[in-house]
PDB file of N, CA, C and O in Angstrom:
ATOM      1  N   UNK A   1      38.652  20.418   6.057  1.00  0.00           N
ATOM      2  CA  UNK A   1      38.609  19.601   5.120  1.00  0.00           C
ATOM      3  C   UNK A   1      37.500  20.212   3.804  1.00  0.00           C
ATOM      4  O   UNK A   1      36.361  20.632   4.007  1.00  0.00           O
ATOM      5  N   UNK A   2      38.043  20.140   2.744  1.00  0.00           N
ATOM      6  CA  UNK A   2      38.148  20.496   1.271  1.00  0.00           C
ATOM      7  C   UNK A   2      35.994  19.565   1.337  1.00  0.00           C
ATOM      8  O   UNK A   2      35.429  18.895   2.201  1.00  0.00           O
ATOM      9  N   UNK A   3      35.660  19.946   0.302  1.00  0.00           N
ATOM     10  CA  UNK A   3      33.933  19.382   0.534  1.00  0.00           C
ATOM     11  C   UNK A   3      34.042  18.976  -1.680  1.00  0.00           C
ATOM     12  O   UNK A   3      34.499  19.510  -2.690  1.00  0.00           O
ATOM     13  N   UNK A   4      33.667  18.366  -1.483  1.00  0.00           N
ATOM     14  CA  UNK A   4      33.652  17.979  -3.579  1.00  0.00           C
ATOM     15  C   UNK A   4      33.169  18.948  -3.877  1.00  0.00           C
ATOM     16  O   UNK A   4      32.909  19.799  -3.027  1.00  0.00           O
ATOM     17  N   UNK A   5      32.877  19.134  -5.292  1.00  0.00           N
ATOM     18  CA  UNK A   5      32.195  19.588  -6.313  1.00  0.00           C
ATOM     19  C   UNK A   5      30.590  19.562  -6.315  1.00  0.00           C
ATOM     20  O   UNK A   5      29.842  20.484  -6.637  1.00  0.00           O
ATOM     21  N   UNK A   6      30.271  18.353  -5.903  1.00  0.00           N
ATOM     22  CA  UNK A   6      28.485  17.848  -6.148  1.00  0.00           C
ATOM     23  C   UNK A   6      28.660  17.554  -4.707  1.00  0.00           C
ATOM     24  O   UNK A   6      28.777  16.329  -4.721  1.00  0.00           O
ATOM     25  N   UNK A   7      28.739  17.889  -3.612  1.00  0.00           N
ATOM     26  CA  UNK A   7      28.940  18.094  -1.914  1.00  0.00           C
ATOM     27  C   UNK A   7      28.058  19.267  -1.385  1.00  0.00           C
ATOM     28  O   UNK A   7      27.331  19.392  -0.399  1.00  0.00           O
ATOM     29  N   UNK A   8      28.563  20.441  -2.894  1.00  0.00           N
ATOM     30  CA  UNK A   8      28.405  21.194  -2.215  1.00  0.00           C
ATOM     31  C   UNK A   8      26.846  21.755  -3.300  1.00  0.00           C
ATOM     32  O   UNK A   8      26.647  21.626  -4.508  1.00  0.00           O
ATOM     33  N   UNK A   9      25.799  22.521  -1.956  1.00  0.00           N
ATOM     34  CA  UNK A   9      24.770  23.684  -2.623  1.00  0.00           C
ATOM     35  C   UNK A   9      24.327  24.725  -4.225  1.00  0.00           C
ATOM     36  O   UNK A   9      23.552  25.542  -4.723  1.00  0.00           O
ATOM     37  N   UNK A  10      25.687  23.771  -4.450  1.00  0.00           N
ATOM     38  CA  UNK A  10      25.172  25.405  -5.137  1.00  0.00           C
ATOM     39  C   UNK A  10      24.235  26.621  -6.077  1.00  0.00           C
ATOM     40  O   UNK A  10      24.133  27.743  -6.574  1.00  0.00           O
ATOM     41  N   UNK A  11      23.558  24.928  -5.728  1.00  0.00           N
ATOM     42  CA  UNK A  11      22.417  24.920  -7.001  1.00  0.00           C
ATOM     43  C   UNK A  11      21.586  25.484  -5.676  1.00  0.00           C
ATOM     44  O   UNK A  11      21.826  26.682  -5.522  1.00  0.00           O
ATOM     45  N   UNK A  12      20.458  24.826  -4.441  1.00  0.00           N
ATOM     46  CA  UNK A  12      20.289  24.219  -3.802  1.00  0.00           C
ATOM     47  C   UNK A  12      18.565  25.572  -4.140  1.00  0.00           C
ATOM     48  O   UNK A  12      19.010  26.717  -4.055  1.00  0.00           O
ATOM     49  N   UNK A  13      18.143  25.581  -4.222  1.00  0.00           N
ATOM     50  CA  UNK A  13      16.773  25.737  -4.483  1.00  0.00           C
ATOM     51  C   UNK A  13      16.161  25.780  -5.759  1.00  0.00           C
ATOM     52  O   UNK A  13      15.060  25.426  -6.182  1.00  0.00           O
ATOM     53  N   UNK A  14      17.221  26.335  -6.293  1.00  0.00           N
ATOM     54  CA  UNK A  14      17.342  26.673  -8.032  1.00  0.00           C
ATOM     55  C   UNK A  14      16.322  25.507  -8.778  1.00  0.00           C
ATOM     56  O   UNK A  14      16.878  24.416  -8.651  1.00  0.00           O
ATOM     57  N   UNK A  15      15.375  25.405  -9.311  1.00  0.00           N
ATOM     58  CA  UNK A  15      14.758  25.215 -10.392  1.00  0.00           C
ATOM     59  C   UNK A  15      14.685  25.573 -11.989  1.00  0.00           C
ATOM     60  O   UNK A  15      14.938  26.548 -12.696  1.00  0.00           O
ATOM     61  N   UNK A  16      14.040  23.811 -12.216  1.00  0.00           N
ATOM     62  CA  UNK A  16      14.534  23.638 -13.259  1.00  0.00           C
ATOM     63  C   UNK A  16      13.825  22.966 -14.782  1.00  0.00           C
ATOM     64  O   UNK A  16      14.163  21.783 -14.778  1.00  0.00           O
ATOM     65  N   UNK A  17      13.169  23.190 -15.785  1.00  0.00           N
ATOM     66  CA  UNK A  17      12.051  21.996 -15.871  1.00  0.00           C
ATOM     67  C   UNK A  17      12.617  22.312 -17.518  1.00  0.00           C
ATOM     68  O   UNK A  17      12.911  23.311 -18.175  1.00  0.00           O
ATOM     69  N   UNK A  18      12.554  20.303 -17.809  1.00  0.00           N
ATOM     70  CA  UNK A  18      13.160  19.393 -18.445  1.00  0.00           C
ATOM     71  C   UNK A  18      12.680  18.651 -19.570  1.00  0.00           C
ATOM     72  O   UNK A  18      12.118  17.638 -19.154  1.00  0.00           O
ATOM     73  N   UNK A  19      12.652  18.756 -21.422  1.00  0.00           N
ATOM     74  CA  UNK A  19      11.659  17.057 -21.683  1.00  0.00           C
ATOM     75  C   UNK A  19      12.852  16.883 -21.397  1.00  0.00           C
ATOM     76  O   UNK A  19      13.943  17.433 -21.246  1.00  0.00           O
ATOM     77  N   UNK A  20      11.912  15.270 -21.349  1.00  0.00           N
ATOM     78  CA  UNK A  20      12.355  13.985 -21.171  1.00  0.00           C
ATOM     79  C   UNK A  20      13.879  13.888 -22.696  1.00  0.00           C
ATOM     80  O   UNK A  20      15.100  14.044 -22.660  1.00  0.00           O
ATOM     81  N   UNK A  21      13.160  13.651 -23.501  1.00  0.00           N
ATOM     82  CA  UNK A  21      14.040  13.758 -25.398  1.00  0.00           C
ATOM     83  C   UNK A  21      15.610  14.715 -25.074  1.00  0.00           C
ATOM     84  O   UNK A  21      16.607  14.255 -25.632  1.00  0.00           O
ATOM     85  N   UNK A  22      15.827  16.130 -24.113  1.00  0.00           N
ATOM     86  CA  UNK A  22      17.249  16.649 -23.684  1.00  0.00           C
ATOM     87  C   UNK A  22      17.438  15.722 -22.371  1.00  0.00           C
ATOM     88  O   UNK A  22      18.582  15.971 -21.989  1.00  0.00           O
ATOM     89  N   UNK A  23      16.827  14.716 -21.451  1.00  0.00           N
ATOM     90  CA  UNK A  23      16.946  14.757 -20.824  1.00  0.00           C
ATOM     91  C   UNK A  23      18.278  13.088 -21.083  1.00  0.00           C
ATOM     92  O   UNK A  23      19.352  12.657 -20.663  1.00  0.00           O
ATOM     93  N   UNK A  24      16.726  12.628 -22.432  1.00  0.00           N
ATOM     94  CA  UNK A  24      18.010  11.532 -22.621  1.00  0.00           C
ATOM     95  C   UNK A  24      19.880  11.286 -23.672  1.00  0.00           C
ATOM     96  O   UNK A  24      20.717  10.458 -24.034  1.00  0.00           O
ATOM     97  N   UNK A  25      19.404  13.144 -23.677  1.00  0.00           N
ATOM     98  CA  UNK A  25      20.508  13.142 -24.535  1.00  0.00           C
ATOM     99  C   UNK A  25      22.326  13.947 -24.001  1.00  0.00           C
ATOM    100  O   UNK A  25      23.453  14.004 -24.493  1.00  0.00           O
ATOM    101  N   UNK A  26      21.685  14.386 -22.848  1.00  0.00           N
ATOM    102  CA  UNK A  26      22.640  14.444 -22.125  1.00  0.00           C
ATOM    103  C   UNK A  26      22.759  14.321 -20.455  1.00  0.00           C
ATOM    104  O   UNK A  26      23.168  15.161 -19.653  1.00  0.00           O
ATOM    105  N   UNK A  27      22.085  12.519 -20.151  1.00  0.00           N
ATOM    106  CA  UNK A  27      21.802  12.494 -18.211  1.00  0.00           C
ATOM    107  C   UNK A  27      22.803  13.072 -17.308  1.00  0.00           C
ATOM    108  O   UNK A  27      22.507  13.343 -16.144  1.00  0.00           O
ATOM    109  N   UNK A  28      23.840  13.250 -17.736  1.00  0.00           N
ATOM    110  CA  UNK A  28      24.765  13.250 -17.080  1.00  0.00           C
ATOM    111  C   UNK A  28      24.666  14.661 -16.484  1.00  0.00           C
ATOM    112  O   UNK A  28      24.579  14.886 -15.276  1.00  0.00           O
ATOM    113  N   UNK A  29      24.690  15.576 -17.440  1.00  0.00           N
ATOM    114  CA  UNK A  29      24.081  17.097 -17.000  1.00  0.00           C
ATOM    115  C   UNK A  29      22.883  17.203 -15.738  1.00  0.00           C
ATOM    116  O   UNK A  29      22.753  17.817 -14.679  1.00  0.00           O
ATOM    117  N   UNK A  30      22.435  16.628 -16.209  1.00  0.00           N
ATOM    118  CA  UNK A  30      21.656  17.113 -15.490  1.00  0.00           C
ATOM    119  C   UNK A  30      21.427  16.191 -13.916  1.00  0.00           C
ATOM    120  O   UNK A  30      20.492  16.423 -13.149  1.00  0.00           O
ATOM    121  N   UNK A  31      22.498  15.135 -13.674  1.00  0.00           N
ATOM    122  CA  UNK A  31      22.334  14.484 -12.575  1.00  0.00           C
ATOM    123  C   UNK A  31      23.044  14.502 -12.274  1.00  0.00           C
ATOM    124  O   UNK A  31      23.389  13.605 -11.504  1.00  0.00           O
ATOM    125  N   UNK A  32      24.166  15.858 -12.716  1.00  0.00           N
ATOM    126  CA  UNK A  32      25.431  16.734 -11.924  1.00  0.00           C
ATOM    127  C   UNK A  32      24.444  18.051 -11.228  1.00  0.00           C
ATOM    128  O   UNK A  32      24.632  18.230 -10.025  1.00  0.00           O
ATOM    129  N   UNK A  33      23.911  18.526 -11.584  1.00  0.00           N
ATOM    130  CA  UNK A  33      22.952  19.896 -11.308  1.00  0.00           C
ATOM    131  C   UNK A  33      22.260  19.267 -10.172  1.00  0.00           C
ATOM    132  O   UNK A  33      22.423  19.587  -8.995  1.00  0.00           O
ATOM    133  N   UNK A  34      21.566  18.455 -10.564  1.00  0.00           N
ATOM    134  CA  UNK A  34      21.191  17.267  -9.065  1.00  0.00           C
ATOM    135  C   UNK A  34      21.843  17.311  -7.929  1.00  0.00           C
ATOM    136  O   UNK A  34      21.513  18.218  -7.166  1.00  0.00           O
ATOM    137  N   UNK A  35      22.815  16.472  -7.537  1.00  0.00           N
ATOM    138  CA  UNK A  35      23.840  16.191  -7.226  1.00  0.00           C
ATOM    139  C   UNK A  35      25.030  17.399  -6.682  1.00  0.00           C
ATOM    140  O   UNK A  35      26.063  17.193  -6.044  1.00  0.00           O
ATOM    141  N   UNK A  36      24.228  19.263  -7.403  1.00  0.00           N
ATOM    142  CA  UNK A  36      25.033  20.419  -6.838  1.00  0.00           C
ATOM    143  C   UNK A  36      23.445  21.463  -6.516  1.00  0.00           C
ATOM    144  O   UNK A  36      23.546  22.689  -6.457  1.00  0.00           O
ATOM    145  N   UNK A  37      21.595  20.516  -6.273  1.00  0.00           N
ATOM    146  CA  UNK A  37      21.013  21.027  -5.531  1.00  0.00           C
ATOM    147  C   UNK A  37      20.197  21.035  -6.369  1.00  0.00           C
ATOM    148  O   UNK A  37      19.253  20.406  -5.891  1.00  0.00           O
ATOM    149  N   UNK A  38      19.919  21.392  -7.455  1.00  0.00           N
ATOM    150  CA  UNK A  38      18.858  21.461  -8.094  1.00  0.00           C
ATOM    151  C   UNK A  38      18.321  20.806  -8.662  1.00  0.00           C
ATOM    152  O   UNK A  38      18.797  19.763  -9.110  1.00  0.00           O
ATOM    153  N   UNK A  39      16.629  21.362  -8.917  1.00  0.00           N
ATOM    154  CA  UNK A  39      15.307  20.698  -8.496  1.00  0.00           C
ATOM    155  C   UNK A  39      15.097  20.305  -9.630  1.00  0.00           C
ATOM    156  O   UNK A  39      14.817  21.383 -10.156  1.00  0.00           O
ATOM    157  N   UNK A  40      14.984  19.232 -10.777  1.00  0.00           N
ATOM    158  CA  UNK A  40      14.685  19.163 -11.954  1.00  0.00           C
ATOM    159  C   UNK A  40      13.417  18.876 -12.268  1.00  0.00           C
ATOM    160  O   UNK A  40      12.760  18.487 -11.303  1.00  0.00           O
ATOM    161  N   UNK A  41      12.793  18.939 -13.387  1.00  0.00           N
ATOM    162  CA  UNK A  41      11.459  18.603 -13.517  1.00  0.00           C
ATOM    163  C   UNK A  41      11.121  17.984 -15.419  1.00  0.00           C
ATOM    164  O   UNK A  41      10.960  18.621 -16.460  1.00  0.00           O
ATOM    165  N   UNK A  42      11.137  16.312 -15.076  1.00  0.00           N
ATOM    166  CA  UNK A  42      10.689  16.785 -16.476  1.00  0.00           C
ATOM    167  C   UNK A  42       9.508  16.050 -17.145  1.00  0.00           C
ATOM    168  O   UNK A  42       9.041  14.977 -16.763  1.00  0.00           O
ATOM    169  N   UNK A  43       9.149  16.683 -18.058  1.00  0.00           N
ATOM    170  CA  UNK A  43       8.386  16.762 -19.293  1.00  0.00           C
ATOM    171  C   UNK A  43       7.399  15.087 -20.682  1.00  0.00           C
ATOM    172  O   UNK A  43       7.583  14.416 -21.698  1.00  0.00           O
ATOM    173  N   UNK A  44       6.966  15.212 -20.178  1.00  0.00           N
ATOM    174  CA  UNK A  44       6.866  14.732 -21.775  1.00  0.00           C
ATOM    175  C   UNK A  44       5.343  15.015 -22.112  1.00  0.00           C
ATOM    176  O   UNK A  44       4.410  14.770 -21.348  1.00  0.00           O
ATOM    177  N   UNK A  45       5.191  15.842 -23.998  1.00  0.00           N
ATOM    178  CA  UNK A  45       4.070  16.490 -24.663  1.00  0.00           C
ATOM    179  C   UNK A  45       3.293  17.102 -23.210  1.00  0.00           C
ATOM    180  O   UNK A  45       2.357  16.653 -22.549  1.00  0.00           O
ATOM    181  N   UNK A  46       4.552  18.924 -22.985  1.00  0.00           N
ATOM    182  CA  UNK A  46       3.601  19.447 -21.974  1.00  0.00           C
ATOM    183  C   UNK A  46       3.923  18.987 -20.232  1.00  0.00           C
ATOM    184  O   UNK A  46       4.371  19.875 -19.507  1.00  0.00           O
ATOM    185  N   UNK A  47       3.715  17.819 -19.732  1.00  0.00           N
ATOM    186  CA  UNK A  47       3.213  17.474 -18.748  1.00  0.00           C
ATOM    187  C   UNK A  47       4.182  16.647 -17.955  1.00  0.00           C
ATOM    188  O   UNK A  47       4.569  15.555 -18.372  1.00  0.00           O
ATOM    189  N   UNK A  48       4.553  17.132 -16.878  1.00  0.00           N
ATOM    190  CA  UNK A  48       5.317  16.508 -15.907  1.00  0.00           C
ATOM    191  C   UNK A  48       5.361  15.629 -15.476  1.00  0.00           C
ATOM    192  O   UNK A  48       4.647  15.564 -14.475  1.00  0.00           O
ATOM    193  N   UNK A  49       6.341  14.023 -15.901  1.00  0.00           N
ATOM    194  CA  UNK A  49       6.300  12.809 -15.819  1.00  0.00           C
ATOM    195  C   UNK A  49       6.960  12.947 -14.937  1.00  0.00           C
ATOM    196  O   UNK A  49       5.948  13.301 -14.331  1.00  0.00           O
ATOM    197  N   UNK A  50       8.209  13.073 -13.737  1.00  0.00           N
ATOM    198  CA  UNK A  50       8.560  13.310 -12.705  1.00  0.00           C
ATOM    199  C   UNK A  50       9.271  13.842 -12.306  1.00  0.00           C
ATOM    200  O   UNK A  50       9.315  14.842 -13.023  1.00  0.00           O
ATOM    201  N   UNK A  51      10.128  13.958 -11.420  1.00  0.00           N
ATOM    202  CA  UNK A  51      11.366  14.752 -10.796  1.00  0.00           C
ATOM    203  C   UNK A  51      12.264  14.624 -10.150  1.00  0.00           C
ATOM    204  O   UNK A  51      12.022  14.066  -9.079  1.00  0.00           O
ATOM    205  N   UNK A  52      13.946  15.095 -10.436  1.00  0.00           N
ATOM    206  CA  UNK A  52      14.626  14.538 -10.459  1.00  0.00           C
ATOM    207  C   UNK A  52      15.417  15.593  -8.426  1.00  0.00           C
ATOM    208  O   UNK A  52      15.300  16.817  -8.484  1.00  0.00           O
ATOM    209  N   UNK A  53      15.935  15.139  -7.294  1.00  0.00           N
ATOM    210  CA  UNK A  53      16.279  15.637  -6.710  1.00  0.00           C
ATOM    211  C   UNK A  53      17.392  15.184  -6.111  1.00  0.00           C
ATOM    212  O   UNK A  53      18.087  14.304  -6.619  1.00  0.00           O
ATOM    213  N   UNK A  54      17.680  15.800  -4.875  1.00  0.00           N
ATOM    214  CA  UNK A  54      18.719  14.868  -4.482  1.00  0.00           C
ATOM    215  C   UNK A  54      17.939  14.428  -2.708  1.00  0.00           C
ATOM    216  O   UNK A  54      17.099  15.123  -2.136  1.00  0.00           O
ATOM    217  N   UNK A  55      18.513  13.166  -2.197  1.00  0.00           N
ATOM    218  CA  UNK A  55      18.018  12.936  -0.975  1.00  0.00           C
ATOM    219  C   UNK A  55      17.826  14.031  -0.327  1.00  0.00           C
ATOM    220  O   UNK A  55      18.160  15.115  -0.804  1.00  0.00           O
ATOM    221  N   UNK A  56      17.172  13.888   1.035  1.00  0.00           N
ATOM    222  CA  UNK A  56      17.164  14.407   2.011  1.00  0.00           C
ATOM    223  C   UNK A  56      18.527  12.860   2.574  1.00  0.00           C
ATOM    224  O   UNK A  56      18.813  11.794   2.029  1.00  0.00           O
ATOM    225  N   UNK A  57      19.118  13.682   4.153  1.00  0.00           N
ATOM    226  CA  UNK A  57      19.973  12.039   4.163  1.00  0.00           C
ATOM    227  C   UNK A  57      19.003  11.696   5.541  1.00  0.00           C
ATOM    228  O   UNK A  57      18.159  12.306   6.197  1.00  0.00           O
ATOM    229  N   UNK A  58      19.296  11.082   5.554  1.00  0.00           N
ATOM    230  CA  UNK A  58      18.585  10.080   6.501  1.00  0.00           C
ATOM    231  C   UNK A  58      19.177  10.014   8.366  1.00  0.00           C
ATOM    232  O   UNK A  58      20.263  10.555   8.575  1.00  0.00           O
ATOM    233  N   UNK A  59      18.500   9.418   9.500  1.00  0.00           N
ATOM    234  CA  UNK A  59      18.975  10.297  10.714  1.00  0.00           C
ATOM    235  C   UNK A  59      19.933   9.963  10.844  1.00  0.00           C
ATOM    236  O   UNK A  59      20.680  10.768  11.401  1.00  0.00           O
ATOM    237  N   UNK A  60      20.598   8.461  10.389  1.00  0.00           N
ATOM    238  CA  UNK A  60      22.030   8.069  10.958  1.00  0.00           C
ATOM    239  C   UNK A  60      22.783   9.398  10.121  1.00  0.00           C
ATOM    240  O   UNK A  60      22.951  10.390  10.831  1.00  0.00           O
ATOM    241  N   UNK A  61      23.198   9.497   8.836  1.00  0.00           N
ATOM    242  CA  UNK A  61      23.718  10.445   8.868  1.00  0.00           C
ATOM    243  C   UNK A  61      23.684  11.972   9.307  1.00  0.00           C
ATOM    244  O   UNK A  61      24.559  12.814   9.108  1.00  0.00           O
ATOM    245  N   UNK A  62      22.590  12.110   9.885  1.00  0.00           N
ATOM    246  CA  UNK A  62      22.042  12.821  10.496  1.00  0.00           C
ATOM    247  C   UNK A  62      22.888  13.679  12.502  1.00  0.00           C
ATOM    248  O   UNK A  62      23.323  14.604  13.187  1.00  0.00           O
ATOM    249  N   UNK A  63      22.469  12.166  12.285  1.00  0.00           N
ATOM    250  CA  UNK A  63      23.567  11.928  13.601  1.00  0.00           C
ATOM    251  C   UNK A  63      24.916  11.954  13.424  1.00  0.00           C
ATOM    252  O   UNK A  63      25.512  12.754  14.144  1.00  0.00           O
ATOM    253  N   UNK A  64      25.756  11.108  12.444  1.00  0.00           N
ATOM    254  CA  UNK A  64      26.827  10.779  12.493  1.00  0.00           C
ATOM    255  C   UNK A  64      27.251  12.753  12.162  1.00  0.00           C
ATOM    256  O   UNK A  64      27.407  13.556  13.082  1.00  0.00           O
ATOM    257  N   UNK A  65      27.310  12.960  11.297  1.00  0.00           N
ATOM    258  CA  UNK A  65      27.761  14.886  11.328  1.00  0.00           C
ATOM    259  C   UNK A  65      26.553  15.709  12.620  1.00  0.00           C
ATOM    260  O   UNK A  65      26.739  16.921  12.508  1.00  0.00           O
ATOM    261  N   UNK A  66      26.121  15.602  13.055  1.00  0.00           N
ATOM    262  CA  UNK A  66      26.164  16.245  15.429  1.00  0.00           C
ATOM    263  C   UNK A  66      27.259  15.868  15.928  1.00  0.00           C
ATOM    264  O   UNK A  66      27.995  16.673  16.499  1.00  0.00           O
ATOM    265  N   UNK A  67      27.668  14.126  15.759  1.00  0.00           N
ATOM    266  CA  UNK A  67      28.648  13.910  16.481  1.00  0.00           C
ATOM    267  C   UNK A  67      29.864  14.685  16.090  1.00  0.00           C
ATOM    268  O   UNK A  67      30.329  15.284  17.059  1.00  0.00           O
ATOM    269  N   UNK A  68      30.597  14.887  14.861  1.00  0.00           N
ATOM    270  CA  UNK A  68      31.494  15.268  14.193  1.00  0.00           C
ATOM    271  C   UNK A  68      31.745  16.681  14.317  1.00  0.00           C
ATOM    272  O   UNK A  68      32.848  17.218  14.216  1.00  0.00           O
ATOM    273  N   UNK A  69      30.490  17.321  14.576  1.00  0.00           N
ATOM    274  CA  UNK A  69      30.935  18.595  14.792  1.00  0.00           C
ATOM    275  C   UNK A  69      30.709  19.000  16.158  1.00  0.00           C
ATOM    276  O   UNK A  69      30.788  20.211  16.364  1.00  0.00           O
ATOM    277  N   UNK A  70      30.356  17.996  17.466  1.00  0.00           N
ATOM    278  CA  UNK A  70      30.495  18.583  18.696  1.00  0.00           C
ATOM    279  C   UNK A  70      29.341  17.780  19.662  1.00  0.00           C
ATOM    280  O   UNK A  70      29.431  17.170  20.727  1.00  0.00           O
ATOM    281  N   UNK A  71      27.901  18.176  18.492  1.00  0.00           N
ATOM    282  CA  UNK A  71      26.877  18.978  19.213  1.00  0.00           C
ATOM    283  C   UNK A  71      26.490  17.462  19.804  1.00  0.00           C
ATOM    284  O   UNK A  71      26.158  17.506  20.988  1.00  0.00           O
ATOM    285  N   UNK A  72      26.474  16.430  19.339  1.00  0.00           N
ATOM    286  CA  UNK A  72      26.245  15.051  20.664  1.00  0.00           C
ATOM    287  C   UNK A  72      27.477  13.778  20.026  1.00  0.00           C
ATOM    288  O   UNK A  72      27.923  13.284  18.991  1.00  0.00           O
ATOM    289  N   UNK A  73      27.580  13.737  21.604  1.00  0.00           N
ATOM    290  CA  UNK A  73      28.289  12.447  21.938  1.00  0.00           C
ATOM    291  C   UNK A  73      28.291  11.534  22.019  1.00  0.00           C
ATOM    292  O   UNK A  73      29.310  10.950  22.388  1.00  0.00           O
TER     293      UNK A  73
END
């Protein structure tokens, strides 16, 4: 089964800092990077105000994945 590009963690472990102004200009680019595993810190006047990151999988999602690959029945 092929994975979608957004499901691949191509940028896992990478971090980037960007200003709110730059984020407002191209939010789609930032979201695409986050979907690929990057963590982005948004700053305002040089101070961090938010961190964008991919959510951790829920226990339900982990259980479903374990059943799919045959670890758990």
